[in-house]
C-alpha positions as CSV (number, residue, x, y, z in Angstrom):
1,M,0.0,0.0,0.0
2,E,3.0,2.3,-0.3
3,H,1.5,3.4,-3.8
4,Q,-1.7,4.8,-2.6
5,P,0.1,8.1,-0.9
6,V,2.1,8.9,-4.6
7,E,-0.9,8.1,-6.5
8,T,-3.0,10.5,-4.1
9,E,-0.5,12.9,-4.4
10,I,-0.1,12.4,-8.2
11,A,-3.9,13.1,-9.0
12,R,-4.6,16.1,-6.3
13,K,-1.6,18.0,-7.9
14,S,-2.7,17.0,-11.3
15,A,-6.6,18.2,-10.7
16,L,-5.2,21.4,-9.6
17,I,-3.4,22.4,-13.1
18,Y,-5.8,20.5,-15.4
19,L,-9.4,21.6,-13.9
20,P,-8.0,25.3,-14.1
21,I,-6.8,25.1,-17.6
22,S,-10.3,23.3,-18.6
23,L,-12.0,26.3,-17.0
24,G,-9.8,29.0,-18.2
25,M,-10.5,27.7,-21.8
26,A,-14.6,27.7,-21.4
27,L,-14.3,31.3,-19.7
28,L,-12.4,32.5,-22.8
29,F,-14.8,30.6,-25.1
30,V,-17.3,32.6,-23.6
31,V,-16.2,35.7,-23.9
32,T,-14.9,35.3,-27.5
33,A,-18.4,34.5,-28.6
34,S,-19.4,37.6,-26.3
35,V,-17.5,39.8,-28.3
36,V,-16.9,38.2,-31.7
37,G,-21.0,37.4,-32.6
38,N,-24.1,38.2,-31.1
39,Y,-25.3,34.4,-29.8
40,P,-27.9,33.5,-27.6
41,L,-27.0,32.8,-24.1
42,V,-28.0,28.9,-24.3
43,A,-25.3,28.5,-27.6
44,K,-23.0,30.5,-25.0
45,I,-23.4,28.0,-22.3
46,G,-23.3,25.3,-24.6
47,G,-20.4,25.9,-26.4
48,A,-18.7,26.5,-23.0
49,F,-19.5,23.4,-21.4
50,W,-18.3,21.4,-24.8
51,I,-15.0,23.3,-24.8
52,G,-14.7,22.7,-21.2
53,L,-15.6,19.2,-21.5
54,L,-13.2,18.5,-24.6
55,S,-9.9,20.6,-22.9
56,L,-10.7,18.5,-19.7
57,I,-10.5,15.2,-21.8
58,V,-7.4,16.2,-23.6
59,S,-5.7,17.8,-20.8
60,M,-6.0,15.2,-18.2
61,P,-3.9,12.6,-19.5
62,V,-1.3,15.2,-20.7
63,V,-0.6,17.0,-16.9
64,T,-0.9,13.7,-15.1
65,S,1.7,12.2,-17.0
66,H,3.7,14.8,-16.9
67,V,3.2,15.4,-12.7
68,K,3.9,11.7,-12.5
69,R,7.1,12.1,-14.2
70,Q,8.0,15.1,-11.9
71,L,7.1,13.2,-8.9
72,R,8.7,10.0,-9.4
73,G,11.8,11.6,-10.8
74,Q,11.9,13.8,-8.0
75,G,11.7,10.8,-5.2
76,S,14.7,9.0,-7.1
């Protein structure tokens, strides 16, 4: 069970990185859609949700593997 604290730390640190990335992308989408076009609110919210979800799917494995590499390299 010695891997459990390490895996928990990796998951926590990764989430602190990829969640703000996804939320930032969603917010950027809302701001851009508001400035560039005259879209209804439901389109902005739906688009923000979609962009946030896709950026979460893309950034989660990339960030997690990077954090894992950093922590494993630091422990050696």
